[in-house]
C-alpha positions in Angstrom: -28.9 51.1 -117.4 -27.1 48.0 -118.6 -29.1 45.0 -120.1 -29.3 43.0 -117.2 -31.1 45.9 -115.6 -33.6 46.0 -118.5 -34.3 42.2 -118.8 -34.9 41.9 -115.2 -37.6 44.7 -115.0 -41.0 43.9 -114.3 -42.2 46.1 -117.7 -39.9 44.5 -119.8 -40.8 41.0 -118.3 -44.5 41.8 -118.6 -44.2 43.0 -121.9 -42.1 39.7 -123.1 -45.1 37.5 -121.7 -47.6 39.5 -123.1 -45.8 39.4 -126.5 -45.7 35.7 -126.4 -49.3 35.2 -125.4 -50.5 37.5 -128.2 -48.3 35.8 -130.7 -50.1 32.6 -129.5 -53.3 33.6 -130.1 -52.8 35.3 -133.2 -50.7 32.3 -134.7 -53.7 29.8 -134.3 -56.6 32.4 -135.1 -54.3 34.4 -137.8 -53.4 31.2 -139.8 -57.0 30.3 -140.2 -57.8 33.6 -141.3 -55.1 33.6 -144.1 -56.0 30.1 -145.2 -59.5 31.2 -145.4 -58.7 34.3 -147.4 -60.8 36.7 -145.1 -57.7 39.1 -144.0 -60.3 41.9 -145.2 -62.7 40.6 -143.1 -60.2 41.2 -140.1 -59.5 44.4 -140.7 -63.1 45.4 -141.3 -63.8 43.6 -137.6 -60.9 45.7 -136.4 -61.8 49.0 -137.4 -65.4 48.3 -136.7 -64.4 47.9 -133.2 -62.9 51.2 -133.1 -66.4 52.9 -133.5 -67.2 50.9 -130.4 -64.3 52.6 -128.7 -65.3 56.1 -129.7 -68.8 55.4 -128.6 -67.7 54.1 -125.1 -65.7 57.6 -124.7 -68.9 59.5 -125.4 -70.9 57.5 -123.2 -68.1 57.5 -120.4 -67.8 53.7 -120.0 -65.1 51.2 -120.3 -63.7 51.4 -124.2 -63.2 47.6 -124.1 -66.8 47.2 -123.6 -67.7 48.9 -126.5 -65.0 47.6 -128.8 -66.1 44.1 -127.8 -69.9 44.7 -128.6 -69.3 46.6 -132.1 -66.5 44.2 -133.2 -69.1 41.0 -132.1 -71.7 42.6 -133.8 -69.8 43.3 -137.2 -68.6 39.8 -137.2 -72.4 38.4 -136.8 -73.5 40.8 -139.6 -70.8 39.3 -142.0 -71.6 35.8 -141.3 -75.3 36.5 -141.6 -74.5 38.5 -145.1 -72.4 35.4 -146.0 -75.1 32.9 -145.7 -77.7 34.8 -147.3 -75.9 37.7 -150.1 -72.5 35.8 -150.4 -72.0 38.1 -153.7 -72.5 41.2 -151.8 -70.1 40.6 -149.0 -67.2 42.6 -150.2 -69.4 45.6 -150.4 -70.5 45.1 -146.7 -66.8 44.7 -145.4 -65.6 47.6 -146.7 -68.4 49.7 -145.6 -68.2 48.5 -142.2 -64.3 49.2 -142.3 -64.9 53.0 -143.3 -68.2 53.6 -141.1 -66.3 52.0 -137.8 -63.7 54.1 -138.1 -65.8 57.3 -138.9 -68.1 56.3 -136.2 -65.2 56.3 -133.5 -63.7 59.6 -134.7 -67.0 61.4 -134.7 -67.8 60.2 -131.1 -64.4 60.9 -129.9 -64.3 64.5 -131.4 -68.1 65.2 -129.6 -66.4 63.3 -126.2 -65.8 65.9 -123.5 -62.1 66.3 -122.4 -59.2 64.8 -124.6 -58.8 61.4 -125.1 -55.5 60.5 -123.9 -55.7 56.8 -124.6 -56.9 57.0 -128.0 -53.4 56.5 -129.4 -52.8 53.4 -127.2 -56.0 51.9 -128.7 -55.2 52.9 -132.4 -51.4 51.7 -132.1 -50.9 49.8 -129.0 -48.1 50.0 -126.4 -47.1 46.7 -125.1 -44.7 48.5 -122.5 -48.2 49.9 -120.7 -49.9 46.5 -120.4 -50.9 45.6 -117.1 -50.9 42.2 -115.4 -54.7 42.0 -115.6 -54.1 42.5 -119.6 -51.8 39.7 -119.7 -54.0 37.4 -117.6 -56.8 38.3 -120.1 -54.6 37.2 -123.1 -53.8 34.0 -121.3 -57.4 33.1 -120.9 -57.9 34.0 -124.6 -55.0 31.8 -125.5 -56.7 28.7 -123.5 -60.3 29.3 -125.0 -58.5 29.5 -128.6 -56.7 26.3 -128.0 -59.7 24.5 -126.7 -62.0 25.7 -129.8 -59.4 24.5 -132.2 -58.5 21.3 -130.6 -62.1 20.5 -130.2 -63.1 21.6 -133.7 -59.8 21.1 -135.7 -61.2 18.9 -138.3 -64.1 20.4 -138.8 -62.3 23.7 -139.0 -60.1 22.2 -141.5 -63.1 21.3 -143.7 -64.9 24.9 -143.4 -61.6 26.4 -144.1 -60.6 25.0 -147.1 -64.2 24.0 -148.9 -67.4 25.1 -147.1 -69.4 23.3 -149.7 -67.6 20.4 -148.9 -68.2 20.9 -145.1 -72.0 21.4 -146.0 -72.3 18.1 -147.6 -70.6 16.2 -144.7 -73.5 17.6 -142.6 -71.0 20.0 -140.9 -72.5 22.9 -138.7 -71.1 25.2 -140.9 -73.0 28.6 -140.0 -72.2 27.2 -136.1 -68.5 26.9 -136.6 -68.5 30.2 -138.8 -70.1 32.3 -135.9 -67.7 30.7 -133.2 -64.8 31.4 -135.4 -65.9 35.0 -136.3 -66.6 35.7 -132.8 -63.0 34.8 -132.0 -61.8 37.0 -134.3 -63.9 39.6 -132.9 -62.8 39.0 -129.2 -58.8 38.1 -130.3 -59.1 41.9 -131.8 -60.3 43.7 -128.7 -58.1 41.6 -126.0 -55.2 42.7 -128.1 -56.0 46.2 -128.6 -54.2 47.7 -125.8 -51.1 45.5 -126.5 -50.8 45.8 -130.5 -53.9 48.3 -131.5 -56.6 48.3 -133.9 -54.1 48.9 -136.7 -51.4 46.8 -136.0 -53.7 43.7 -134.9 -54.5 43.1 -138.5 -50.6 43.1 -139.5 -49.9 40.4 -136.7 -53.3 38.3 -137.9 -51.7 37.9 -141.3 -48.2 38.8 -142.1 -46.5 36.1 -140.1 -49.1 33.7 -141.2 -48.8 34.6 -145.0 -45.0 34.3 -144.4 -45.3 30.8 -142.8 -47.3 29.6 -145.5 -44.0 29.8 -148.0 -42.3 27.3 -145.9 -45.0 24.9 -145.0 -48.4 23.7 -146.5 -50.5 22.3 -143.6 -52.3 24.3 -140.8 -50.4 23.0 -137.7 -46.8 23.9 -139.3 -48.3 27.2 -140.3 -49.4 27.6 -136.8 -46.2 26.8 -135.5 -44.3 29.1 -137.9 -46.3 32.0 -137.2 -45.5 32.2 -133.6 -41.8 32.2 -134.2 -42.1 34.8 -136.8 -44.1 37.0 -135.0 -41.6 37.2 -132.2 -38.6 37.9 -134.6 -37.9 41.7 -134.6 -37.4 43.4 -138.0 -33.8 44.7 -138.7 -32.0 46.9 -137.8 -33.9 49.1 -135.5 -37.3 48.7 -137.0 -40.4 47.3 -135.6 -40.7 44.6 -133.2 -43.9 42.9 -135.1 -45.3 41.9 -131.8 -44.6 45.2 -130.1 -45.4 47.6 -132.6 -43.0 50.2 -131.2 -39.3 51.0 -132.2 -36.9 48.6 -130.4 -35.0 51.4 -129.3 -37.9 52.2 -127.3 -37.2 49.3 -125.3 -33.6 49.5 -125.3 
């Protein structure tokens, strides 16, 4: 098979478009996650989503529905604890991280049959993403871009200094609820493409790298989008795909 055949195949094109759209979603959300220093929070939400996947397998329903419910619940719990018991936030986040994975593995173990798609949700496989998955990620991109465009200045204030944002009478709690909910939704939507484990890397590593080049949010978001598409040399992983480049070629 020649390179032209590979590039013209529907599987490759679908994977390419999915990767670009996934990088756009993570570029916006991931930049805010890194600046707000909540990478551990994102990891906790992502791993709690796996608990929802395991419960869904056990109940025989769509795993993404369980993942979404678990991720949203975890994000709202974290916001509530932040509001009332900020000093105990790190303990709760660590507990959610561990408990989410444990519950997922336990339910999968007791489910009837063999969970054939389990590794897809854990590690992702961008080649197997469907057209409907791509459309869902496009909708997610539009929602994220709309949210950030509408609340950009408020997000800046809340991201850098919540106390100052409170003094300005900004709806800090509402913005945090919406932002954490978007992290949860982004994690769940990208699970099939990148997986529970790699979605954390996609949210944080490009943004952290971009922070070495620029010191403002918009620039970091643009750099994040570029870096998330760049393959690591020589035959290692494409950061957006989460699979060896030789698997594509």
